[in-house]
C-alpha positions as CSV (number, residue, x, y, z in Angstrom):
1,M,68.5,-33.1,34.1
2,V,68.6,-36.5,32.6
3,R,66.3,-39.1,34.0
4,C,66.6,-42.8,33.0
5,K,63.9,-45.2,34.1
6,M,65.0,-48.8,34.2
7,Y,62.3,-51.4,34.2
8,I,63.3,-54.7,36.0
9,D,62.4,-57.9,34.3
10,P,59.0,-59.1,35.6
11,R,60.6,-62.5,36.4
12,V,62.9,-60.8,38.8
13,T,60.0,-58.9,40.4
14,R,58.2,-62.2,41.0
15,K,61.2,-63.9,42.5
16,S,62.2,-61.1,44.8
17,N,58.7,-59.9,45.7
18,L,59.8,-56.4,44.8
19,S,57.1,-53.8,45.4
20,R,58.3,-51.6,42.5
21,N,59.1,-52.7,39.0
22,S,61.3,-49.7,38.1
23,V,64.3,-47.8,39.3
24,E,64.9,-44.2,38.4
25,V,68.5,-42.8,37.9
26,V,68.4,-39.0,38.0
27,V,71.5,-37.1,37.0
28,H,71.7,-33.4,37.5
29,L,74.0,-31.7,35.0
30,T,75.9,-28.5,35.4
31,P,75.1,-25.7,32.9
32,Q,78.4,-26.4,31.1
33,T,77.8,-30.1,30.8
34,H,74.2,-29.6,29.6
35,T,75.4,-27.1,27.0
36,Y,78.0,-29.6,25.8
37,L,75.5,-32.5,25.6
38,Y,73.1,-30.2,23.8
39,R,75.6,-29.6,21.1
40,Q,76.1,-33.3,20.4
41,K,74.4,-34.5,17.3
42,H,73.4,-37.8,18.9
43,M,72.5,-36.5,22.3
44,Y,69.1,-38.2,22.5
45,T,70.0,-41.4,20.9
46,A,73.1,-41.8,23.0
47,V,71.1,-41.7,26.2
48,M,68.6,-44.1,24.7
49,A,71.5,-46.4,23.8
50,A,71.3,-47.8,27.3
51,A,68.3,-49.7,26.2
52,A,70.1,-51.0,23.1
53,A,72.9,-52.3,25.2
54,S,70.7,-54.9,26.9
55,Y,69.9,-56.6,23.6
56,E,73.5,-57.3,22.8
57,L,74.1,-58.6,26.3
58,T,70.9,-60.6,26.4
59,N,72.0,-62.7,23.5
60,L,74.9,-63.9,25.6
61,G,72.6,-65.5,28.0
62,F,71.0,-62.7,30.1
63,G,67.5,-61.4,30.1
64,F,67.2,-58.0,31.7
65,R,65.5,-55.2,29.7
66,P,66.1,-51.5,30.5
67,V,63.7,-49.0,28.9
68,P,65.1,-45.5,29.4
69,T,63.0,-42.4,29.0
70,F,64.7,-39.0,28.4
71,I,63.3,-35.8,29.7
72,P,65.1,-32.9,27.9
73,S,65.2,-29.3,29.0
74,K,62.8,-26.8,27.4
75,T,65.4,-26.1,24.7
76,C,65.2,-28.7,22.0
77,F,66.8,-29.3,18.7
78,T,65.2,-27.5,15.8
79,R,64.8,-28.6,12.2
80,N,67.2,-25.8,11.1
81,L,69.8,-26.8,13.6
82,L,69.7,-30.4,12.4
83,R,70.2,-29.3,8.8
84,K,73.5,-27.8,9.7
85,H,75.0,-31.3,10.4
86,Q,76.6,-33.3,7.6
87,I,74.3,-35.9,6.2
88,Y,74.9,-39.6,6.5
89,R,73.3,-42.8,7.2
90,S,74.5,-45.3,9.8
91,V,76.3,-48.2,8.3
92,S,77.3,-51.3,10.2
93,C,81.0,-51.8,10.6
94,S,83.6,-52.8,13.1
95,L,86.4,-50.9,14.8
96,V,88.7,-51.8,17.5
97,N,90.2,-49.6,20.3
98,K,92.4,-46.6,19.6
99,Q,95.6,-48.5,19.9
100,Q,94.5,-51.2,17.4
101,Q,93.2,-48.6,15.0
102,Q,96.7,-47.2,14.7
103,Q,98.1,-50.5,13.4
104,S,99.3,-50.3,9.9
105,V,97.5,-52.2,7.2
106,D,100.4,-54.6,6.9
107,Q,99.8,-55.7,10.5
108,V,96.2,-56.7,9.8
109,S,96.3,-60.3,8.7
110,F,93.3,-62.2,7.3
111,S,93.2,-65.4,5.3
112,K,91.3,-65.8,2.1
113,D,88.3,-67.4,3.8
114,E,88.4,-64.8,6.5
115,N,88.3,-62.0,3.9
116,S,85.3,-63.7,2.3
117,L,83.4,-63.3,5.6
118,I,84.5,-59.7,6.0
119,E,83.4,-59.0,2.4
120,A,80.0,-60.5,3.2
121,L,79.7,-58.2,6.2
122,I,80.6,-54.9,4.4
123,G,77.5,-52.7,4.2
124,I,75.3,-54.7,6.6
125,Q,73.6,-52.4,9.0
126,G,72.7,-52.8,12.7
127,R,75.3,-55.6,13.2
128,G,73.0,-57.9,11.3
129,R,69.6,-56.5,12.3
130,S,68.9,-55.1,8.9
131,A,70.5,-57.8,6.8
132,S,68.6,-59.1,3.9
133,P,68.0,-62.9,3.4
134,L,70.6,-62.9,0.7
135,Q,73.2,-61.2,2.9
136,L,72.4,-63.6,5.7
137,Q,73.0,-66.5,3.4
138,E,76.4,-65.1,2.3
139,V,77.4,-64.6,5.9
140,D,76.2,-68.0,6.9
141,R,78.2,-69.7,4.1
142,A,81.3,-67.8,5.0
143,V,80.9,-68.7,8.7
144,Q,80.4,-72.4,7.9
145,L,83.4,-72.4,5.7
146,L,85.6,-71.0,8.4
147,E,84.2,-73.3,11.1
148,A,85.1,-76.3,8.9
149,S,88.6,-75.0,8.2
150,E,91.8,-75.3,10.3
151,S,92.0,-72.9,13.2
152,I,93.1,-72.8,16.9
153,S,92.0,-76.2,18.2
154,D,91.5,-75.3,21.9
155,P,90.7,-71.6,21.8
156,T,89.9,-71.3,25.5
157,S,93.4,-72.4,26.3
158,S,95.0,-70.0,23.8
159,S,96.3,-66.6,24.7
160,L,94.9,-65.4,21.4
161,I,91.4,-65.3,22.9
162,E,92.4,-62.9,25.6
163,G,91.7,-59.2,25.3
164,R,89.0,-56.9,23.8
165,W,86.9,-58.0,20.8
166,Q,84.5,-55.8,18.9
167,L,81.1,-57.3,17.9
168,M,80.7,-57.0,14.1
169,F,77.7,-59.2,13.4
170,T,75.2,-61.3,15.3
171,T,72.1,-63.4,14.5
172,R,69.2,-63.1,16.9
173,P,66.5,-65.5,18.1
174,G,62.9,-64.7,17.0
175,T,61.9,-64.5,20.7
176,A,63.6,-61.1,21.1
177,S,61.4,-58.4,22.7
178,P,60.0,-55.6,20.5
179,I,61.9,-53.1,22.6
180,Q,65.2,-54.9,21.9
181,R,64.4,-55.2,18.2
182,T,63.7,-51.5,18.1
183,F,67.0,-50.3,19.5
184,V,69.5,-53.0,18.4
185,G,70.1,-51.5,15.0
186,V,71.8,-48.4,16.3
187,D,75.3,-48.3,14.8
188,F,76.8,-45.2,16.2
189,F,77.8,-46.9,19.4
190,N,80.2,-49.8,19.6
191,V,79.8,-53.2,21.3
192,F,82.8,-55.0,22.7
193,Q,83.5,-58.2,24.6
194,E,86.5,-58.6,26.9
195,V,87.7,-62.1,27.6
196,Y,90.3,-62.8,30.4
197,L,90.7,-66.5,31.2
198,Q,94.4,-66.8,32.0
199,T,94.1,-65.1,35.4
200,E,93.0,-66.2,38.8
201,D,89.9,-64.0,38.4
202,Q,88.5,-65.3,35.1
203,R,86.0,-62.9,33.6
204,V,84.0,-62.1,30.5
205,S,82.6,-58.6,30.1
206,N,80.3,-57.0,27.6
207,I,80.7,-53.3,26.9
208,V,78.6,-50.9,25.1
209,K,80.5,-47.7,24.3
210,F,78.2,-44.8,23.6
211,S,81.0,-42.4,22.6
212,D,84.3,-41.0,23.8
213,A,82.5,-38.0,25.2
214,I,79.6,-39.8,26.9
215,G,80.9,-43.1,28.3
216,E,79.9,-46.7,28.4
217,L,77.9,-49.5,30.0
218,K,79.9,-52.5,31.3
219,V,78.3,-55.8,32.3
220,E,80.7,-58.2,33.9
221,A,80.5,-62.0,34.5
222,A,82.6,-64.5,36.5
223,A,83.8,-67.1,34.0
224,S,85.2,-70.6,34.0
225,V,86.5,-72.9,31.3
226,K,84.5,-76.1,30.7
227,D,86.6,-77.5,27.8
228,G,88.7,-76.3,24.8
229,K,85.7,-74.5,23.3
230,R,83.2,-73.6,26.0
231,I,83.2,-70.8,28.5
232,L,80.7,-70.8,31.4
233,F,79.8,-67.5,32.9
234,R,77.5,-65.9,35.5
235,F,76.8,-62.1,35.4
236,D,77.5,-60.5,38.7
237,K,77.8,-56.7,38.3
238,A,77.2,-53.9,35.9
239,A,77.5,-50.1,35.8
240,F,77.4,-47.0,33.6
241,S,80.6,-44.9,33.4
242,F,79.6,-41.5,32.2
243,K,82.4,-39.1,31.3
244,F,80.6,-36.2,32.8
245,L,80.2,-37.9,36.2
246,P,83.0,-38.6,38.8
247,F,81.3,-41.8,39.8
248,K,79.8,-44.9,38.2
249,V,76.0,-45.4,38.0
250,P,75.0,-48.9,39.0
251,Y,72.9,-50.9,36.5
252,P,69.7,-51.5,38.4
253,V,69.4,-55.3,38.1
254,P,69.7,-57.6,41.1
255,F,71.9,-60.4,39.5
256,K,71.7,-62.7,42.5
257,L,67.9,-62.8,42.3
258,L,68.0,-63.9,38.6
259,G,69.3,-67.3,39.6
260,D,70.0,-69.5,36.5
261,E,68.9,-66.7,34.2
262,A,72.1,-64.9,35.0
263,K,74.1,-67.9,33.8
264,G,75.1,-68.9,30.2
265,W,77.8,-70.4,28.1
266,L,79.7,-69.3,25.0
267,D,81.3,-71.7,22.5
268,T,84.2,-70.5,20.3
269,T,83.7,-72.3,17.0
270,Y,86.5,-70.5,15.2
271,L,89.6,-68.5,16.4
272,S,92.0,-67.4,13.7
273,K,95.7,-68.2,14.0
274,S,96.4,-64.5,13.7
275,G,94.1,-63.8,16.7
276,N,92.2,-61.2,14.6
277,L,88.9,-63.0,14.1
278,R,86.6,-65.1,16.3
279,I,83.2,-66.8,15.7
280,S,81.3,-67.8,18.8
281,K,77.8,-69.3,19.6
282,G,75.8,-68.7,22.7
283,N,73.4,-70.7,24.8
284,K,70.5,-68.9,23.2
285,G,71.4,-70.1,19.7
286,T,73.0,-66.8,18.6
287,T,76.1,-66.6,16.4
288,F,78.6,-63.8,16.9
289,V,81.4,-62.6,14.7
290,L,84.0,-60.5,16.5
291,Q,87.3,-58.9,15.5
292,K,90.3,-57.4,17.3
293,T,91.7,-55.6,14.2
294,S,89.7,-54.1,11.4
295,E,90.0,-54.1,7.6
296,P,90.5,-50.6,6.1
297,R,86.9,-50.4,4.7
298,Q,85.5,-51.4,8.0
299,R,87.6,-48.6,9.6
300,L,86.2,-46.1,7.2
301,L,82.6,-47.2,7.5
302,S,82.8,-47.1,11.3
303,A,84.1,-43.5,11.2
304,I,81.0,-42.7,9.1
305,S,78.5,-44.4,11.3
306,T,79.9,-42.8,14.4
307,D,80.6,-39.4,12.7
308,T,84.2,-39.5,14.0
309,K,87.1,-38.0,12.0
310,V,85.5,-39.1,8.7
311,R,87.6,-36.8,6.5
312,K,90.8,-38.1,7.9
313,E,89.7,-41.7,7.5
314,I,88.8,-41.0,3.9
315,E,92.2,-39.3,3.3
316,D,94.1,-42.2,4.9
317,F,92.0,-44.8,3.0
318,L,92.6,-43.1,-0.4
319,A,96.3,-42.6,0.3
320,M,96.7,-46.3,1.1
321,N,94.8,-47.4,-2.0
322,Q,96.8,-45.1,-4.2
323,K,99.9,-47.0,-3.3
324,E,98.2,-50.3,-4.1
325,A,96.2,-49.2,-7.2
326,K,96.5,-51.3,-10.3
327,G,95.2,-49.8,-13.5
328,E,92.3,-47.5,-14.1
329,Q,89.1,-47.7,-12.1
330,Q,85.7,-48.0,-13.6
331,L,82.3,-46.6,-12.6
332,L,80.5,-49.8,-11.8
333,E,76.9,-50.2,-12.8
334,G,74.2,-51.0,-10.2
335,E,72.3,-49.3,-7.4
336,W,74.4,-47.2,-5.0
337,S,73.2,-45.6,-1.8
338,M,74.9,-42.5,-0.5
339,I,76.0,-42.8,3.1
340,W,78.1,-39.7,3.6
341,S,78.8,-36.4,1.9
342,S,81.3,-33.6,2.7
343,Q,78.7,-31.1,1.5
344,M,76.0,-29.9,3.9
345,E,72.4,-30.1,2.8
346,T,70.7,-26.8,1.7
347,D,67.1,-25.8,2.5
348,S,66.1,-27.0,-1.0
349,W,65.6,-30.8,-1.2
350,I,65.3,-30.5,-5.0
351,E,68.8,-28.9,-5.1
352,N,70.1,-31.5,-2.8
353,A,68.7,-34.3,-4.9
354,A,69.9,-32.7,-8.2
355,N,73.5,-32.5,-6.9
356,G,73.5,-36.1,-5.5
357,L,73.4,-35.0,-1.8
358,M,70.8,-37.5,-0.9
359,G,69.1,-40.7,-2.1
360,T,70.5,-43.5,-4.3
361,Q,72.2,-43.6,-7.7
362,I,71.4,-46.1,-10.4
363,V,74.3,-46.5,-12.8
364,K,73.5,-48.2,-16.1
365,G,76.0,-49.8,-18.4
366,N,74.8,-47.9,-21.4
367,G,75.8,-44.5,-20.0
368,G,72.5,-43.8,-18.2
369,L,72.3,-42.4,-14.7
370,K,69.4,-42.0,-12.4
371,F,69.1,-40.3,-9.0
372,L,66.1,-41.5,-6.8
373,V,65.0,-39.9,-3.6
374,D,62.2,-40.9,-1.3
375,I,60.3,-37.7,-0.3
376,V,57.4,-38.6,1.9
377,L,54.2,-40.8,1.9
378,G,55.1,-42.8,-1.1
379,L,56.3,-39.8,-3.2
380,K,59.6,-40.1,-4.9
381,F,61.8,-37.6,-6.8
382,S,63.4,-39.1,-9.9
383,M,66.1,-37.5,-12.0
384,T,67.7,-39.1,-15.1
385,G,70.7,-38.1,-17.2
386,T,73.9,-39.5,-18.8
387,Y,77.5,-39.9,-17.9
388,S,80.5,-40.2,-20.3
389,K,84.1,-40.7,-19.7
390,S,86.2,-37.6,-20.1
391,G,89.6,-38.6,-18.8
392,T,91.4,-41.0,-16.4
393,D,88.9,-41.7,-13.6
394,L,86.9,-38.7,-14.8
395,Y,83.3,-38.6,-16.0
396,E,81.1,-35.8,-17.3
397,V,77.5,-36.0,-15.8
398,I,74.5,-34.3,-17.3
399,M,71.1,-34.5,-15.4
400,D,68.3,-33.0,-17.5
401,D,65.1,-34.8,-16.9
402,A,63.2,-35.0,-13.6
403,A,59.8,-35.8,-12.1
404,I,58.0,-36.2,-8.8
405,L,56.5,-39.7,-8.8
406,A,53.4,-41.0,-7.1
407,G,52.9,-44.6,-8.1
408,P,52.3,-44.7,-11.9
409,Y,51.9,-41.0,-12.1
410,G,54.6,-38.3,-12.5
411,L,54.8,-34.5,-12.3
412,P,57.6,-33.2,-14.6
413,V,60.1,-30.9,-13.0
414,E,62.3,-28.6,-15.0
415,I,66.0,-29.2,-14.1
416,D,69.4,-28.9,-15.6
417,S,72.5,-30.0,-13.7
418,K,76.0,-30.6,-15.2
419,F,79.1,-31.5,-13.2
420,N,82.3,-33.5,-13.4
421,L,82.6,-36.7,-11.4
422,E,86.0,-38.0,-10.3
423,L,86.2,-41.7,-9.3
424,L,88.6,-41.8,-6.3
425,Y,87.9,-45.5,-5.3
426,A,85.6,-48.3,-6.4
427,D,85.1,-51.9,-5.6
428,N,82.0,-54.2,-5.6
429,K,80.8,-52.9,-2.2
430,L,82.2,-49.3,-1.7
431,R,82.7,-46.2,-3.9
432,I,84.3,-42.8,-3.2
433,T,83.8,-40.0,-5.7
434,K,84.4,-36.2,-6.0
435,G,81.5,-34.4,-7.7
436,Y,79.4,-31.3,-7.4
437,K,81.5,-28.4,-6.0
438,N,84.3,-30.8,-5.2
439,T,82.1,-32.6,-2.7
440,I,83.3,-36.0,-1.6
441,F,80.7,-38.8,-1.7
442,V,80.8,-42.2,-0.2
443,H,78.3,-44.8,-1.6
444,I,77.7,-48.4,-0.8
445,R,76.2,-50.9,-3.2
446,V,72.6,-51.8,-2.5
447,E,72.2,-55.6,-1.9
448,G,71.0,-57.3,-5.1
449,A,72.6,-54.8,-7.5
450,N,74.6,-56.2,-10.4
451,K,78.3,-56.8,-9.8
452,K,80.9,-56.6,-12.5
């Protein structure tokens, strides 16, 4: 049984004189459905994603706040079961629907300035929630540059604004609730916006897709065009569509009782001539970056963050870049964080760290290499060694010095690891390598690391 408790905004309670401030939605699952959900890696978080959905929608001018609670069965995930899953860390990215994902790279068209914005977004987690000040500055500069450039002059009148857009990045007002700030950084579900203005029933809808297996939340609004840039809207209905249920579950918010708080507006400050990229600003001061089509690296990073056909995306990505490769690639210095590995973790964290299956890598220009892993309570595991070029895109790696660090103190650990590293792809933001036991690794550069 899954029980979600949705808390209605206190402002609604006051206006409507509601005697209760919560609504419970109880779903009874068949044994087969329960078993299927149990096997899903993100079972718990996917259910909790209902809360996260409200944050993305709130920034478009709406203020309801669901707070779900999940009551699992007696059987629960064990630590050993979790170890069986491939390791990865969610990375912010953008992907479009299945039909758009199948578009060839040649069909994805971005200008030089648009590519600058996409480059700034690569590696930012939580659709902007975890962005550093430097990353925010880079995105802001790219946004301002596009807003000042030539684009579709009257976007609300253009057919290019029609359709489904995926939210890639958003800024957030400092007044966001703690609950919203807690859940908004979840990357393994996708947030979309559908815009349909060239119909009799003009509508803007916000959609949070939990996964293909679980379903989505859709919040709809009646829309109207004020001028060439501004869309006015009023939310009027919402529902969960779960794949395991033959009916929709209403979102428990009385829109009519919200009055003006269910209203909002959205300005489109940039719409690309290709119809692939849009920048919008809402009535709460939020900036949104949305895309219809994705750049290859975004496609790969999204597959990793949602744990969906990662190997295939890597193979497709490498095949595409082999055709476009010019010259030999270099192992770029800087700090790199591992976000995905084809090798499962073992029971020994020392073995995992020694073979690069967790933590970060610090590549130095003098041939030095360092693996750094946060253990617990301020303890770190540090391992140093060297790398030397042994062939085209090939490096020999020797890691022979290690210690457990606690502040300025260190406990030496005897270790000796030697393996070959093949560089499959590298740029200033993303790196794909083949290392220990032919394991495929995907790393992203940590913000602030040297770029050469």
